[in-house]
C-alpha positions in Angstrom: 88.3 -99.8 -88.2 90.3 -102.3 -86.5 93.7 -102.1 -88.8 93.5 -98.6 -87.8 93.7 -99.2 -84.2 96.4 -101.8 -84.7 97.9 -99.2 -86.7 98.1 -96.4 -84.1 99.4 -98.8 -81.5 102.4 -100.4 -84.0 103.6 -97.7 -85.6 102.6 -94.6 -83.3 103.4 -95.6 -79.8 99.7 -96.4 -78.5 101.0 -99.6 -77.0 100.0 -103.0 -76.7 97.1 -102.7 -73.7 95.7 -99.7 -75.6 95.2 -101.8 -78.8 93.8 -104.7 -76.7 91.4 -102.6 -74.9 89.8 -100.9 -77.8 89.6 -104.2 -80.0 88.0 -106.2 -77.1 85.5 -103.0 -77.1 84.9 -103.5 -80.9 84.6 -107.0 -80.5 81.9 -106.5 -77.7 79.7 -103.9 -79.2 80.0 -106.7 -82.8 78.6 -109.4 -80.4 75.9 -107.3 -79.2 74.8 -106.5 -82.7 75.0 -109.9 -83.6 73.1 -111.5 -80.4 71.4 -109.5 -77.8 70.5 -106.3 -80.2 67.6 -108.2 -81.4 66.2 -108.7 -78.1 66.3 -105.5 -76.8 64.4 -104.0 -79.9 60.8 -103.8 -79.0 58.0 -101.8 -80.2 58.5 -99.0 -77.1 61.8 -98.5 -75.3 63.6 -95.5 -73.6 66.7 -96.5 -75.2 66.5 -94.8 -79.1 68.5 -97.7 -80.4 66.2 -100.1 -79.4 62.7 -98.1 -79.8 60.8 -99.1 -83.0 58.6 -96.0 -83.1 61.2 -93.7 -82.8 63.7 -95.3 -85.2 61.1 -96.0 -88.0 59.0 -92.4 -87.4 58.9 -90.1 -90.3 58.8 -86.8 -88.4 57.8 -84.7 -91.9 55.1 -86.9 -92.6 52.4 -87.3 -89.3 50.8 -90.4 -91.7 53.8 -92.3 -91.0 54.8 -91.5 -87.5 53.8 -93.1 -84.1 54.3 -90.5 -81.1 56.2 -92.1 -78.3 54.7 -91.8 -74.5 58.2 -91.7 -73.3 61.0 -90.1 -73.0 64.5 -91.2 -74.7 67.0 -90.7 -72.0 68.9 -94.0 -71.7 71.5 -96.0 -73.4 72.5 -99.6 -74.3 76.3 -99.8 -72.4 77.5 -102.5 -74.8 76.8 -100.7 -77.9 77.9 -97.2 -76.6 81.0 -98.8 -76.3 81.4 -98.0 -80.2 81.2 -93.9 -79.7 83.9 -94.7 -76.9 86.3 -96.1 -79.2 85.6 -93.6 -82.3 86.4 -90.5 -79.8 89.4 -92.6 -78.5 90.7 -93.1 -81.7 89.9 -89.7 -83.2 91.7 -88.1 -80.4 94.8 -90.0 -80.8 95.1 -89.6 -84.5 94.6 -85.8 -83.8 97.5 -85.7 -81.3 99.7 -87.2 -84.2 102.2 -84.9 -85.7 102.1 -87.4 -89.1 102.0 -86.9 -92.7 98.8 -84.6 -93.3 97.4 -87.1 -96.1 98.1 -90.4 -94.2 96.0 -88.9 -91.2 93.4 -88.0 -93.9 93.3 -92.0 -95.2 93.1 -92.9 -91.7 90.5 -90.3 -90.6 88.2 -91.2 -94.1 88.3 -95.4 -92.8 87.3 -93.9 -89.5 84.2 -92.1 -91.3 83.6 -94.8 -93.3 83.5 -97.6 -90.2 81.0 -95.6 -88.2 79.0 -95.3 -91.5 78.8 -98.9 -92.0 78.0 -99.7 -88.4 75.0 -97.6 -88.0 73.7 -98.7 -91.5 74.0 -102.0 -90.2 72.2 -101.6 -87.0 69.3 -99.7 -88.5 69.4 -102.7 -90.9 68.6 -105.2 -88.1 66.2 -103.0 -86.7 64.2 -102.6 -89.8 64.2 -106.6 -90.4 63.0 -107.1 -87.2 60.0 -104.8 -87.9 59.0 -106.0 -91.4 59.2 -109.4 -90.0 56.2 -108.5 -88.0 54.2 -108.3 -90.6 55.4 -112.1 -91.6 54.4 -113.2 -87.9 50.9 -111.3 -87.8 49.8 -113.0 -91.1 50.6 -116.2 -90.2 48.9 -115.9 -86.6 45.8 -114.7 -88.6 46.0 -117.4 -91.4 42.8 -119.5 -92.2 40.9 -121.1 -94.8 40.0 -118.3 -96.9 43.5 -116.8 -96.8 47.0 -117.3 -98.0 50.8 -116.3 -97.6 53.0 -116.3 -100.7 56.6 -115.3 -100.2 58.2 -114.8 -104.0 61.8 -114.7 -104.9 63.9 -115.1 -107.7 66.2 -118.6 -107.0 69.8 -118.3 -108.2 70.0 -119.5 -111.9 70.8 -123.4 -112.0 74.1 -124.2 -113.8 73.6 -127.2 -116.4 75.4 -130.1 -115.2 75.9 -133.7 -116.9 76.4 -137.0 -115.1 79.4 -136.9 -116.9 81.4 -133.9 -117.9 84.8 -133.1 -119.1 86.7 -129.9 -117.8 86.0 -128.3 -121.2 82.3 -128.7 -120.6 82.1 -126.9 -117.4 82.7 -123.1 -118.9 80.5 -120.9 -120.6 77.8 -122.4 -118.8 74.4 -120.3 -119.6 72.3 -120.8 -116.1 68.5 -121.1 -116.2 66.5 -118.9 -114.7 63.9 -120.4 -112.5 61.2 -118.5 -110.0 59.7 -119.8 -106.5 56.8 -119.2 -105.1 56.1 -120.6 -101.5 52.3 -120.5 -100.5 51.0 -121.2 -96.7 47.5 -121.4 -95.4 45.6 -123.2 -92.2 43.2 -125.4 -92.5 41.8 -126.9 -89.1 44.3 -125.2 -87.1 46.8 -126.5 -89.0 49.5 -125.0 -91.4 49.6 -126.4 -95.1 52.0 -125.1 -97.8 52.6 -125.6 -101.7 55.3 -124.7 -103.6 55.4 -123.3 -107.5 58.5 -123.7 -109.4 58.3 -121.8 -112.7 61.3 -122.4 -114.8 62.1 -120.9 -118.0 63.7 -121.4 -121.3 64.8 -118.1 -121.6 63.5 -115.4 -119.2 64.4 -111.4 -118.4 63.8 -111.3 -114.7 62.1 -107.7 -115.0 58.6 -106.8 -113.5 56.7 -108.3 -116.4 57.9 -112.0 -115.4 57.2 -111.3 -112.1 53.9 -109.7 -112.7 52.8 -113.0 -114.8 53.8 -115.1 -112.4 52.1 -113.7 -109.7 49.0 -113.8 -112.2 49.5 -117.9 -112.5 50.4 -118.4 -109.2 46.8 -116.9 -107.8 44.6 -118.1 -110.4 46.3 -121.6 -109.5 45.6 -121.1 -106.1 42.0 -119.9 -106.1 41.4 -123.4 -108.4 43.3 -125.2 -105.9 41.0 -123.2 -102.9 37.7 -121.8 -104.5 36.7 -120.4 -101.3 39.8 -118.0 -101.0 39.7 -114.6 -100.5 42.8 -112.5 -99.1 46.2 -113.1 -100.9 49.2 -111.8 -98.5 52.0 -111.3 -101.1 55.9 -110.9 -99.4 59.0 -110.1 -101.3 62.4 -108.7 -101.4 63.1 -105.2 -102.5 64.5 -106.2 -105.9 63.5 -103.9 -108.7 61.2 -106.5 -110.4 59.0 -106.6 -107.5 59.5 -103.4 -106.3 58.4 -101.0 -109.2 55.7 -98.9 -109.8 54.2 -101.1 -112.7 54.2 -104.3 -110.1 52.0 -102.0 -107.3 50.1 -100.2 -109.4 49.3 -103.2 -111.5 48.1 -105.5 -108.9 44.5 -104.1 -108.3 44.1 -106.0 -111.8 45.0 -109.2 -110.3 42.5 -108.7 -107.7 39.8 -108.0 -109.6 40.5 -110.6 -111.8 40.6 -113.1 -108.9 38.0 -111.5 -106.9 40.5 -111.5 -104.4 41.5 -109.2 -101.6 45.5 -108.2 -101.9 48.1 -107.1 -99.7 51.9 -106.7 -100.6 54.4 -106.8 -97.9 58.3 -106.0 -98.4 61.0 -107.5 -96.0 64.4 -105.7 -95.4 66.8 -106.9 -98.4 68.6 -110.1 -97.4 65.8 -110.5 -94.3 62.5 -112.5 -95.1 62.7 -114.9 -98.3 64.2 -117.9 -96.2 61.4 -120.3 -97.2 62.2 -119.9 -100.8 65.7 -120.5 -100.2 65.1 -123.7 -98.1 62.3 -124.9 -101.1 65.3 -124.2 -103.7 67.9 -126.1 -101.7 65.7 -129.1 -100.8 65.0 -129.1 -105.0 68.7 -128.9 -106.3 69.7 -131.9 -103.9 66.6 -133.6 -105.4 68.1 -132.6 -109.0 71.5 -133.9 -107.6 70.1 -137.7 -106.9 68.6 -137.4 -110.5 72.1 -136.7 -111.9 73.7 -138.9 -110.1 71.0 -141.8 -112.1 73.1 -141.3 -114.7 70.9 -138.6 -116.1 71.7 -135.5 -117.8 70.1 -131.6 -117.0 71.4 -129.2 -119.9 68.2 -127.6 -120.6 64.8 -126.0 -118.8 62.7 -129.3 -120.2 65.5 -131.6 -118.3 65.1 -129.2 -115.2 61.4 -129.8 -114.9 61.6 -133.3 -115.7 64.2 -133.7 -112.4 62.1 -132.2 -110.7 59.2 -134.3 -111.1 61.4 -137.2 -111.1 61.7 -140.1 -108.4 57.6 -139.0 -107.5 58.7 -135.7 -106.9 59.5 -133.2 -104.3 56.7 -133.4 -101.7 54.2 -130.3 -102.3 56.2 -128.7 -105.3 54.8 -128.1 -108.6 57.1 -127.0 -111.7 55.9 -125.4 -115.0 58.2 -124.9 -117.9 57.8 -121.8 -119.6 58.3 -119.3 -122.1 59.1 -115.5 -121.7 55.6 -113.9 -121.0 54.1 -112.0 -123.4 53.9 -108.5 -122.8 51.3 -105.8 -124.4 51.9 -102.3 -125.7 51.8 -100.3 -122.0 52.0 -96.8 -120.9 55.5 -97.0 -118.3 54.0 -96.1 -115.0 55.1 -93.5 -112.9 54.9 -93.4 -109.0 57.6 -90.8 -107.4 58.9 -92.1 -104.3 57.7 -95.9 -104.6 60.8 -97.3 -103.4 60.1 -96.0 -99.8 56.7 -97.6 -99.4 57.0 -101.0 -97.5 53.4 -102.1 -97.2 50.4 -101.7 -99.2 46.6 -102.8 -99.2 44.5 -102.8 -102.1 40.7 -101.9 -102.3 38.4 -100.6 -105.2 39.2 -97.0 -105.1 42.6 -97.2 -104.1 45.1 -98.5 -101.7 46.3 -98.0 -98.2 50.4 -97.6 -98.1 53.1 -97.5 -95.1 56.5 -96.6 -95.2 57.4 -98.9 -91.9 54.8 -101.7 -91.1 53.1 -100.6 -88.0 54.2 -97.0 -87.9 51.5 -94.6 -88.1 47.4 -94.8 -89.6 49.2 -94.7 -92.9 48.2 -92.8 -96.1 45.3 -93.5 -98.5 45.9 -92.8 -102.4 42.9 -93.0 -104.5 43.9 -94.4 -108.0 42.5 -91.0 -109.4 45.9 -89.7 -107.7 47.9 -91.6 -110.7 48.1 -91.3 -114.4 46.4 -94.5 -115.1 44.7 -96.1 -118.3 41.1 -97.8 -117.7 42.3 -101.0 -117.4 45.9 -102.4 -117.3 46.8 -105.2 -119.5 48.9 -107.9 -117.4 51.2 -109.7 -119.3 50.7 -113.4 -120.1 53.0 -116.4 -119.0 53.3 -118.7 -121.7 53.1 -121.9 -120.1 54.6 -124.7 -122.4 54.0 -127.7 -119.7 52.1 -127.6 -116.6 52.6 -129.6 -113.8 52.5 -133.4 -114.4 49.5 -135.1 -112.8 48.5 -135.9 -110.1 49.6 -132.4 -109.6 50.8 -131.4 -106.0 48.3 -130.3 -103.5 48.9 -128.6 -100.0 51.0 -130.3 -97.4 50.8 -130.2 -93.9 53.6 -128.2 -92.1 54.3 -130.8 -89.0 57.5 -132.0 -87.5 57.4 -136.0 -86.5 56.9 -136.5 -82.8 57.6 -139.9 -81.1 55.3 -142.2 -81.0 52.4 -141.4 -77.8 52.8 -143.8 -74.7 49.7 -146.2 -74.9 49.0 -145.4 -71.0 48.2 -141.7 -72.4 44.7 -140.6 -73.0 44.1 -138.9 -76.5 42.6 -136.2 -74.4 46.5 -135.8 -73.5 48.0 -135.7 -77.1 49.2 -132.0 -78.0 47.2 -130.2 -80.8 48.4 -129.3 -84.3 48.7 -125.6 -83.2 51.4 -126.8 -80.3 53.4 -129.5 -82.2 56.5 -127.0 -82.3 56.3 -125.9 -78.6 55.2 -129.6 -77.9 58.5 -131.1 -79.6 60.8 -128.6 -78.2 59.9 -129.6 -74.7 60.3 -133.0 -75.4 63.6 -132.6 -76.4 64.6 -130.8 -73.9 66.3 -133.9 -72.3 68.0 -135.0 -75.5 71.1 -134.1 -77.0 69.8 -131.5 -79.9 71.8 -131.5 -83.1 70.1 -128.9 -85.5 70.5 -125.6 -83.9 68.6 -122.3 -85.8 71.1 -120.3 -87.7 69.6 -116.9 -86.9 72.0 -115.3 -84.7 70.7 -115.0 -81.3 67.6 -117.5 -81.2 68.4 -120.3 -78.8 65.9 -123.3 -80.0 67.4 -126.0 -81.1 65.6 -129.4 -82.4 66.7 -132.9 -82.3 65.0 -133.3 -85.7 65.9 -131.9 -88.7 62.2 -131.7 -89.9 61.5 -129.4 -86.9 64.4 -127.2 -87.4 62.3 -127.1 -90.6 59.1 -126.2 -89.6 60.5 -123.8 -86.9 62.4 -122.0 -90.0 59.2 -122.1 -92.3 56.2 -121.0 -89.8 57.5 -120.6 -86.2 58.7 -117.7 -84.2 62.3 -117.3 -82.9 63.3 -117.2 -79.4 65.7 -114.6 -78.6 67.6 -114.8 -75.1 70.0 -112.3 -74.2 73.8 -114.3 -74.2 74.7 -111.5 -71.2 72.5 -109.8 -68.9 73.3 -105.8 -68.6 72.7 -104.1 -65.0 69.8 -102.6 -66.3 67.8 -106.0 -67.3 69.0 -107.5 -64.5 67.1 -104.8 -62.2 64.0 -105.0 -64.5 63.9 -108.8 -63.9 64.3 -108.2 -60.1 61.4 -105.7 -60.1 59.5 -108.3 -61.8 60.0 -111.1 -59.5 59.4 -109.1 -56.3 56.3 -107.5 -58.1 55.1 -111.4 -58.5 56.0 -111.7 -55.2 53.3 -108.9 -54.1 56.0 -106.3 -52.4 53.8 -103.2 -52.2 57.0 -101.7 -51.4 57.5 -101.5 -55.1 54.2 -100.8 -56.4 54.4 -97.3 -57.9 58.3 -97.5 -59.0 59.1 -97.1 -62.1 60.2 -100.1 -64.2 63.3 -98.3 -65.6 65.4 -96.1 -63.5 68.0 -94.1 -64.9 71.4 -94.3 -63.5 74.7 -92.6 -63.8 76.1 -95.2 -66.0 72.7 -95.5 -68.2 72.2 -92.3 -69.1 73.2 -91.1 -72.4 76.7 -90.1 -72.3 78.9 -90.4 -75.7 77.8 -88.1 -79.0 74.6 -86.9 -79.5 71.0 -88.9 -79.3 69.3 -90.6 -82.1 67.0 -88.6 -83.9 63.5 -89.6 -84.8 63.7 -92.1 -88.1 67.5 -92.5 -87.7 66.6 -96.1 -89.0 64.5 -95.1 -92.4 65.7 -96.4 -95.3 67.4 -93.8 -97.3 69.5 -93.5 -100.5 72.8 -93.8 -98.4 71.5 -96.3 -95.9 
């Protein structure tokens, strides 16, 4: 889009001041989407860009719709700069007497840019909404429940301690899968990571189901009191398939647990697996530097368990799973379902987390065999004893002063907040990589705990006029100004009413074949 603006200024006489103004407005809107947009997104808002209920409701299906008790008659000032720029550029392009082919080409760029920006905004809102499921699960975890995040790690390239340039080429990556389990005992969050390293493997639904079966079985062995398992994964086809989602009932029946499956938006919810993969790769690098080679799956397992292993990580060496003869399972529209809770009679499905009551589907609605045979994972070598167990997710804190009594010490549940308060007076080295989150930490362990189980703190980089008005109103209410008691919190003004283009329709952020 900037290239089109620049071209109109340099080659077609719009001038440098016009170009500078349009590009500046685009940059302001882009920065708003990256940082402040996450602050404004909420369950209920009069701005259609910010209202999750409005953006994610499916208008044609009442089971997946939440009715708003307010009008959507306001707009966000900084993001509305984008329609303003598009209108300005479109108008300038229409007035130009240039070759028709070149005009069509620039018009195509403008249309595609508009679609891409809208898709980015919809992705941000979907990611925030689906992450709410993870945060709610972490809040409700107890000794009888566990959250398991699943992801295929990027294939590991075999390496030698010393290798020639010719050894670098034609390498075949080693497949490995990571499952990070989080539970809570005595108010303290604990984590255990399962790594399945394969000699050779097709990363398909059958492999994933065999891994889930093995992970839930090990968790049940480790914690016999386990009753509820929450699975969280991304939208890769090997997770989001009819076979996977319809076979989950067999895993629940086999291990006698309740199951719920949540999907994150692409690139928006499997950070714990990526962080564990980075820790394990660093551990393997230390093993390589000791003079060893890692060229096979067996050597990779040995490397992970070397030097006393990685804390809280179990590594298993596996062959591809044995797949029984199965009748293909079908489920129309399965790719649009993002949240599923299982029970004996069927399952309750939602397109978007927290939007609508959801729809109950009975098993009789599907053409299922009496029992679905699960793929069996062929484990060649289990984790070397002593097996890793759940480890506490804690951040190192400063030693307490001797004069303080035991009663004044922070509890485990307050570890992150107390650590953050302690670090307010010190220079902070580690800032959160998530755009918009202002939290930063003195110690890397504090940052890791925040990323694994903490909640991001979003603060606006720049307050809008409406934000200032709302904060001023709240302050005066706290001070007991009775004259403001009956005034509405959000007052539409001429600068805030919808001005550019059409208002966003209900369900504008829903996932579709084009977004």
